C-alpha positions in Angstrom: 8.8 -3.9 14.2 12.3 -5.4 14.7 11.4 -7.8 17.5 9.7 -10.5 15.4 12.9 -10.8 13.2 15.5 -11.1 16.0 15.8 -14.9 16.0 16.2 -15.1 12.2 18.7 -12.2 12.2 20.8 -13.9 14.9 20.8 -17.2 12.8 21.8 -15.3 9.7 24.6 -13.6 11.5 25.9 -17.0 12.8 25.6 -18.3 9.3 27.7 -15.5 7.9 30.5 -15.6 10.5 30.6 -19.3 11.2 31.4 -18.4 14.8 29.2 -17.9 17.8 31.2 -14.9 19.2 31.6 -13.1 15.8 28.0 -13.8 15.0 26.8 -12.3 18.3 29.0 -9.2 17.6 27.6 -8.9 14.1 24.1 -9.3 15.5 24.6 -6.5 18.0 26.3 -4.2 15.5 23.4 -4.8 13.0 20.8 -3.9 15.7 22.7 -0.8 16.7 23.1 0.5 13.2 19.5 -0.3 12.1 18.0 1.2 15.3 20.1 4.4 14.8 18.8 4.5 11.2 15.2 4.1 12.4 15.6 6.9 14.9 16.5 9.4 12.1 14.2 8.2 9.4 10.8 6.6 8.9 11.1 2.8 9.4 10.6 0.6 6.3 7.6 -1.7 6.0 9.9 -4.5 5.1 12.1 -4.6 8.1 13.5 -8.1 7.7 15.2 -7.5 4.3 16.6 -4.3 5.7 18.1 -6.0 8.7 19.6 -8.7 6.5 21.1 -6.2 4.2 22.6 -4.2 7.1 24.1 -7.4 8.5 25.5 -8.5 5.2 27.1 -5.1 4.5 28.6 -4.9 8.0 30.1 -8.4 7.5 31.5 -7.5 4.1 33.1 -4.3 5.6 34.6 -6.4 8.4 36.0 -8.9 5.9 37.6 -6.2 3.8 39.1 -4.5 6.9 40.5 -7.9 8.0 42.0 -8.5 4.5 43.5 -5.0 4.5 45.2 -5.7 7.8 46.5 -9.1 6.6 47.8 -7.5 3.4 49.7 -4.8 5.3 51.3 -7.5 7.5 52.3 -9.4 4.4 53.5 -6.3 2.4 55.8 -5.1 5.1 59.4 -4.6 4.0 61.8 -7.5 4.3 63.9 -6.8 7.4 66.1 -9.8 6.9 68.0 -11.4 4.0 69.0 -14.9 3.1 72.6 -16.1 3.1 72.7 -16.7 -0.6 71.6 -13.1 -1.5 74.1 -11.7 1.0 77.0 -13.8 -0.4 76.3 -12.7 -4.0 76.0 -9.1 -3.0 79.1 -9.3 -0.8 81.1 -10.9 -3.6 80.1 -8.2 -6.1 80.9 -5.4 -3.6 84.3 -6.9 -2.8 85.0 -7.2 -6.6 84.2 -3.5 -6.9 86.2 -2.5 -3.8 89.3 -4.2 -5.2 89.1 -2.1 -8.4 87.6 1.3 -7.6 88.1 4.0 -5.1 85.5 4.4 -2.3 84.0 7.5 -3.8 83.4 5.9 -7.2 81.7 2.9 -5.6 79.4 5.0 -3.4 78.4 7.2 -6.3 77.9 4.3 -8.6 75.7 2.5 -6.0 73.6 5.5 -5.3 73.0 6.1 -9.0 72.6 2.6 -10.4 71.2 0.7 -7.5 69.2 3.3 -5.5 68.3 5.5 -8.5 69.6 8.8 -7.1 69.8 11.7 -9.6 73.2 13.3 -10.2 72.0 16.4 -8.3 71.0 14.2 -5.3 74.3 12.5 -5.3 76.2 15.7 -5.5 74.2 17.1 -2.6 74.7 13.9 -0.5 78.4 13.6 -1.3 79.2 17.3 -1.0 80.5 17.8 -4.5 79.5 19.3 -7.8 77.2 17.7 -10.4 80.0 17.8 -13.0 82.3 15.9 -10.5 79.5 13.2 -10.2 79.1 13.0 -13.9 82.8 12.6 -14.4 83.2 9.9 -11.7 80.2 8.0 -12.9 81.4 8.2 -16.5 84.9 6.8 -15.6 83.4 4.1 -13.4 81.1 2.9 -16.1 83.8 2.9 -18.7 86.1 0.9 -16.5 83.2 -1.6 -15.8 82.6 -1.9 -19.5 86.3 -2.7 -20.0 86.7 -4.8 -16.9 88.7 -7.5 -18.7 91.5 -5.0 -19.1 91.6 -4.1 -15.4 94.8 -5.6 -14.2 95.5 -3.4 -11.2 93.7 -4.3 -8.0 93.3 -2.3 -4.8 93.3 -3.4 -1.2 89.8 -4.3 0.0 88.5 -2.1 2.7 86.3 -4.6 4.6 84.5 -2.1 6.8 83.3 -0.3 3.6 82.4 -3.6 1.9 80.2 -4.6 4.9 78.5 -1.2 5.0 77.8 -1.2 1.3 76.5 -4.7 1.4 74.3 -3.9 4.3 72.9 -0.9 2.4 72.0 -3.0 -0.6 70.5 -5.9 1.4 68.4 -3.6 3.6 67.6 -1.2 0.7 68.9 1.7 2.8 71.0 4.2 0.8 71.7 6.3 3.9 74.1 3.5 5.0 76.3 4.3 2.0 76.4 7.9 3.0 77.2 7.3 6.7 80.7 6.5 7.8 79.7 4.0 10.5 
């Protein structure tokens, strides 16, 4: 029942794939799937439309699978950063480092940039929730009144680099590590 339609099915598979190799693979997959189906059920009287439908559905499934693979390759996280982004982040972190203690900056980054809750910050930093609330409140107040900040602190370059790297790579664990 299938044999009279093999040439037309092969041509249809080549038409779908636009490739000799892919068309041959699709042709073989179509035959395998349809013959397995015919072993378990009574064969249709109209075999040709069934074979064409199986080939088309297999081709659509393969196209979807290829698109999913392509999308996952495109959607992978950015493991690099551009110089302009880095310079802006580095300048902002240096500005903060000149004006605030290390603990304030780390808590502020975890809360405002990485979205940690106060409880999560307290656990990560080894302090109480009320200490986190107090430090974040004072840091935010000082940032609101930044024009009045005359006193500057010495920049700790190792911390600035670590904080900048944490932001650029979107890795909050870099803030919490000392190295």
